[in-house]
N, C-alpha and C positions, 0 to 999 in steps of 0.2 A: 539360719534362725528368723522367725519373720516376728517382727512385735506386734502383739494383740492389745494392748491396751491403748485404748483411744485417746488418754491425756497423753502418754508419750509420744504417739504417734503425731498428735497436734504439736507438741514443744517442739519436735523436730522439724514439721513442714513448714511451721510459723516462722524460722530463721528466713525463710525466704522473704519475709516482711521488715524483719531486721535490718536487710540489704538497704532498704528503703530510707530506714533512719537513719542508717550511717551515712548515706550519700547527703541526705539534707543538714544534718550537724557538721558533715566534713565539710563544706561549703558556708554555712552560717556562723561558725564559729573562727574561719579564716580568713574571710574576706574584709574585716575589719582591721588586721596586723598589720604590721609594716612591713613584714618579710615579702607577704602576698602581694602588697601594694605596689610595692618597690621593684619585684620581678616580672610584674605583669602592667607595669606602669605605663599608661599611655598619654599622661599630661607632659607637662613642662619639665625639660630636666632640672630633678630637683636638688636644690643646695645642700638639705640634709635629708637622711633617710624618712625624717618625720616629714617632709614637706612631698613625699610621693602621695599621689591622688589615686593608683591604680586605674584598673581598666574604667573607661568613661560607663555612665549609668546604662546606655544601651546595649553596648557590650557585656558589661557585665548580667544584665538580663538574660542576654543570649546564652551567656556560660553557663547560668542558671538553668535557662530552661532547655538547653539543649539535653540533658537527661530525660525531663520530661517528654520531649520530642521522640527519643528513642523508643522510651515507653509506650507512647501512643501508637507507633507504627508496631511494636512488640504485640501489645494486646490485642490489635486485630487481628492479626495471624496466630496468635496462641491459641484460639478456638480452634482452628484446622489443624494446628499440631498437636492438642491434645485429644482429637476426636480419633487422630489417625495413631498416636504412638502411645496414647495414654497420659493422665492427670500425673502420675509419679514419674514417668519417663521426661516430660516438660519440663518439669520443676529441677531435674537433675540437668537438662540442657543449658537450662537459664543460669544455674550456679557457674557452669563452666564458663559463660560467658562475661558473668560479672568479672572472674579471674583474671580475664584478659583486657576489659575496659579498665580495672585497676590497676594493671601494670603499665597501661598508656598513659592513664591520668598520672600515675607517681613519677613517669619517666617524663612528664611534658617539658618540653621545652621553648612554647612558646603558647598564645593563647589557642591558634588554630588545634594543637595537638590536644590540649584541653579539652576542649569543645568536642574533638572526635571520642577521646576516651570516654566522656562522660555520657556522650550519646549511645556508646556500645554498652555502657553500664545500664543504661535505660533499656537496652533491649531485654536485659535480664530481668529489672525491674518490673518491666510490662508483663512479661513471661509469668511469671512469679506472683505478681498482685492480682491477676486475674485466674489463674490457675490453683492458687493455695485454697483459696475460699471455697472454690467449687470441690476439690479434692478432698477437705474435711467436710464440707456438708454432705457429700455423699457416701462418708465413712460413719457420721457423728450419729448417735441416737436423737430423735426429735427433742427431749428434753433436756439436752446440754447442745444442742447444734450451735444456738447462739453463744454461749459459753466458748466454747470450741472454736469457731470461726472468729469472734471477736478477738479472741487471743492472737490473732495476725497484728490487729492494729496495738495491743500490749507491747509486741515485740519490735514494732515501729517506733515506740516510743522510749523501748528500752535502748533501741540503737542508736537514737538520737542522742538520749543521756550519756550512754556510754562514749562515744564518737565525740561529743561536744568535749568532754573531759580530757579525752586522749589529745585532742587538738590543743584545747587550753593548756595543759600541761608542757607540749611541744613548742606552743608559742614562744614560750622561754628560751627556746634554741635559737643561737644564730645563724642565721642562713638560707639557704632554701629546704634545708631539713626539716623546718618547723612546718612544711605544708606536706614534705613528701612522705614523712614517715606516718601520720595520720592516713594518707590516701595509698600508702602500701599495707598498711594493718589492715585496713577493711575486706581484704581478699581472704583473709582468716576465715571468718564465718561461712564464706560461699563454699569452702572446701570441706569445711565440718559439715555442712549440708548435702552437699555429693554424698559424702562417706555415711551419712545417717538414714539417706533416703535408700540407702542400698538394703537397710532391715527392714521397710516399711513394706504394707501390700498395697497392692493397686486397688483403685475402685471399685467396690461390687458392682455399682451401676454402670461403669463403664465396660466392665467384664461382661454383664449382661447383655450389652450392645452388641459385644462380638461374640456372642454365642458361647463364651465360655462359662457355661451354666455351673458346672463342677468347681471352678475355679471361684467363683461368684458366692457360691454355699459355702466354701469353705473360709471365704475372707469373712463372711456374716458369722459365722459359726465360731471363728478365732477373736472377733473384735465384739459381738453382742451376745453370743451364747457362753462366752468364757469355754469353749470346747466342746458344749453340747449340742450337736447339730441338731436334736428335739425339742429345743429350748423354744416354746411357743412365740416369744417374739421374732425370733429368725424364722421360723416356719411363716409366719405370717408377714413379714418383711421380704421373705425370699418369694413369696406368692404375689404379694403385691407390686415388686419390680417386674415379676414376669407377665402380669397382666398388663402392666404397663407399657411393657415391650412391646407387647401383643398387640395392643391396641392401636401403638404408633407406627408398628411396621404395616398395618392395615390403612393407616389413614395417610400418612404424608412422609418425604423425606426431608432430613434436615439439611436447610441451606439458609443462609442470611436473609433471602428474599423472604422466606416463612415469618422471620420477626416482624415483618412490616404487612403481613395480612391481617385483613378487619380482626380475626379472632386473636390476635398476639401483638396486634399495636398496641394495647393498653399496657400489658406487662412488659413490652419494650420499653415504652416512654416512664415508665413507673423506675424500672431499673438504670437507665440512662441518666434520669434527672436526679436518683440519688446520689450518683456518683459526681454530677454535675453540681448540686448543690452542696456537696461536701467541699468542694473546693472554694465555692462562691460564700461560703463561711467567713472566708477572710483568714482562715488558717495559715494560709502560706503566708502571709503578711509576718506572722506572728513565729513563724519556724525559720523560714529563710533570712529574713531581715530584720530580725527582732533587734540586732545591735545598732540599725538606723535608727529605729523606735527609740530607743532607749538613749541612744545620742541626741535626741533632738531635747529629751527629759531631763540632760545635764549630767548623764553618766559619761565617765573616760576609763580607759586604762583596763584596770583589774575589776574596779568597780563595775564596770560597763560590763565584761563577759561572765562575773561570776554572777549578776543581777539577771542577766539573760540566761544563764544555766537554771536558774531557779523555776522557771517556767516549764521546763524540761523535765524538773522532779516532779513538779505538781501534774504533768501529764501523765507521768510513769504510776503515781500513786492514785489519781482520781479514775485510770481507766479501771483499775480492780472491781470497785463496786459493780460497774456495768458487766464485767464478766459473771459474777457471783450472782448478779440479780436479774440479767436483762431479760432470761427466759420466764420470769416471774412478773416483772414490769411491763413486758412486751415491747414492741418495735413503735406502735404509734405514739403511745404517750412520752419515750424516750426523745424521739425525734421532733414532736412537740416542744417539750420543755427545754430541750438543747437550743431549737432556734430562738424561742423566746429570750431565753438567757443572753444568748450571743448579741442577739439585736440590740438589746438594753446596755452593752458594753460599749459595742461599737458607736452608737449614738453618744453616750457618755464621752467618750474618748474624744470623738470628732467635737462634740461642745466646748469641751476644755482645751481643747487646743485652739479654737476659732474665740473662745472669749478671753483666755490668759496668755496666747501664744504671740509671738510675732515671727515676719520673715527673718531669716538667718544669713540672707544675701547670697549671691552664687556660688561663693566657696562651700556654704552650710557650714553645719557645726564640725569642729574638729577637724577642718578640710575636708568632710565629706558631703560633696554636693546632694547626695539623698537623703543627709538630714536636713532637710530645706528649712525646718520650722524649729523654733527655740522656745522652751518652756520652762521657768525655773519656780523655785519656790514650793509651798505645798500644793498648787495645782500638779506641778510635775510630778510629785509623789501620789496622787490621783491617779494621772496615768498609768504611770507602770502599776498601780494598784488593779486599775480597769484591765490592764493586758492580763494580769495574773487571774483574774475573775474570769475572762472570756477565755483563757485556754481551762480554766477548771468546770467552765460550762460545756464545752468541746469534748473533752477528754469522754465523760462517763456515756456521753450520748451520739453525736454524730461520728465520732472518732471511729469506734468499734461497731455501730450499726449499718454505716455505709458497707464494709464489708460482708456484713453478716446478712443482710436484707436482699439483694439483687440474688445470691444464687438459691434462695428458697423460691423464686417466683415462677420458674421456668419448668417445662416438661423435660424430662431425659433426653429428648432428641437433639433439642436444640439449648441445653443448658449450657455447653461450653462455649457455643458460638455467641450466646447472649449474654453471657458474663464478660466475655471478651470484647464486645460489644459497649458494654458497659463500663467496663474500666479504662477501654480506649477512651471514652468521653472524658471521664477521670482526669485522664494524660493531656488530653487537647487542652483543658481547662487549665491544668496545671501548667503547663505549657504557655498559653496566653497569660496567668496571673503573673508566672517567675518573669518573663518579658514585660510585663507592663507596669509592675510594682515600682522598680528603681525610678523609671520616668514619671509615673504617679506623683511619687513624693517629690520630684524637683518640680515638677509643672504645676499639679492642681493640690498638692500639699495635704493638709487636714482635710480636705474634701475626700480625700480617699476611704477615709472611715466610714463618712456619710453613704458612699456608695455600698459598701459591704452591708452597711445598717440595713439599708432598702433591699438588698440581696436576702437578707434573714428573715425579712417580714415577709418576702414574697415565698420562700419556702415553708414558712409556717401557715400561709394559706393553702398552698400545694397540698401540703402533707395531709392537711385536714380533710381536704375534699377528693383527694385521690391515691393515697396509701392506704392499702387493707393490712389487717395485723394477720400477722403468720406464726406466731410464737405457741409452739407447741403441737404445732400441725406436722405430720409424716408430709414429705415433699409430694406424695400422690395426694393428700389431703387438699393442700394448697391448688393442685390442679383443679380438683371438685369445686374448690370456693371459687375459682375464676369463671366455672363454667355452669356455676349455680343457674338452673334455668327460669328460678324465682327472682332471678336479679334482673337488671337490663342487658341488653344482646351484648356480647363481646366486654361485659365489663363481670358481671357475676354480683355476688353479694355485695352491696354499698360498702363503703371502707367504714363510713362511722357505724355501720352495725356488725361488724366482725368483731371476734371475742378471743380473750389469750385462752388455750385450752390446754396449758403444760400440765395441769395434774392426770388429766386424761393419758398424756404420754406417758407419764411416769408409771400409771397402773399398768399399761400395755407394757411396759419394758421388762415390769417386774413380776410379766406373766399372769397377771389379772384380767384373762381375757375373757371371762365366764359372760355370759350374756346378761344374767343378771345384774351385776357388778357394773358392767358398762353401760346397761340400759340405766340403772339408777342415777350413776354420775349426768348421763347425759340429761336424764331429767332436771336433775337439780341444778343444771347449768341453763338450762331453757328457763326454767322458772328465775335464775338470776339477771338472766339478759334478756330474755324475750325475744332472742334473735333467730339467727340461722342455726344456731346449735340446738334450738326447741325442736326446729324442724325434724334436723339430723336424726335428733334423739328419739323421735317418734317413728322416724323410719327402721331404726335399730330394733325398737320392740314390737314393729309389725312384722 
């Protein structure tokens, strides 16, 4: 039995994103525990367990970054894997790899074995993080695409929160079981993902690329037509896919080199920088190393872990508004507001630490060298508050939209490879930041926050001038937007002139495809925006 409900399809597929979340907090919740520090201790022989310092800052950065290193490598080749074997099969392969990596991590006898296991886990995350958004975007109707693809970020936040509390509970166990149990439990979602994917359809657009037209039409009928092969939306979408495939076959063969041709380089840069900026927001500081940040603010023991977990709850709850409304809000406004908010809180934290804090000495706060700056009193509470507000700014904006946006930008012939390239950029910077942040806290201390504040300002400017609106457009209409002959060559419609057309998509999906209704809609849109929508409306009437 093949499942046709697009919400159920997305709910199963996004478990692949949840695996990334499990990995984040299985490290962030454990690196501050005595059991972990003593088992992987690289400092002087401790007199008591409380004196264990754990791995050095650079080695801890390497342990954390090893997962991102595997993700970068896998994201690069996931496009080839996905184009050859299919989106669905690629995700299933990733789930199998995760189980292997989790077994090695759980059984780790030393740092080397831990790094190898996390690297293998990263291979899974690289495949799933690149191809789950592609899979969902190629199945989802335009009016719901943002909500469904963005659900991957929600799954990540759930994975982070669930694993954090599992790890927190296990931290009460004496001995290595305190970290081995969480690292073993994280293979369960991957097993469930593999089983669930067996009941899902393949991407209709991938099927079309393989000339499996009957299968393509059957999937569209199942998912969009509710069993009616003559549904107006199914008929039109099937024809759009057919036209696009025919056009692509007559014009170019898909390859990575095509992504760097003049006609495609603008879209390539937008997709790649969407993922790069999502890392340079500084969210990694909050996710991987929040225990260091809150230790600087004077928290320790249970207070440290519980306070750290609050940000994960905020992350889960505030991702929901984006899932419900991102197709109405649009991509551009969401990214711009998110960058503005995060910039504010990063600069605020840097200013508070500089003005009211002081150097904690080479041993750091609580014998943790990475917690190199100490702040107390009301300013320390302000640092904690700003950290929570930063997460509240990220969760409904860059968190989900960084996964929604790239798959919408590219034509079918290169979509798998293009999203793989963009996602590999995400993991390259994830690796760099995972390795960079612990030594940064040791060496440049509060200035780390200023660096991320500057990055947020840069992304605010970049999004305004370079990122067009894609909300409500079919993937084929996005292609028309980038090739608009009235705009600059290789750019198409200027980004700040693009508009949201979600209601047009809703009418189309409901079968309202009569010429008069659609022409009236486009005329109204043109009156409101005075943009490219008006031109398209006139073409429709003509």
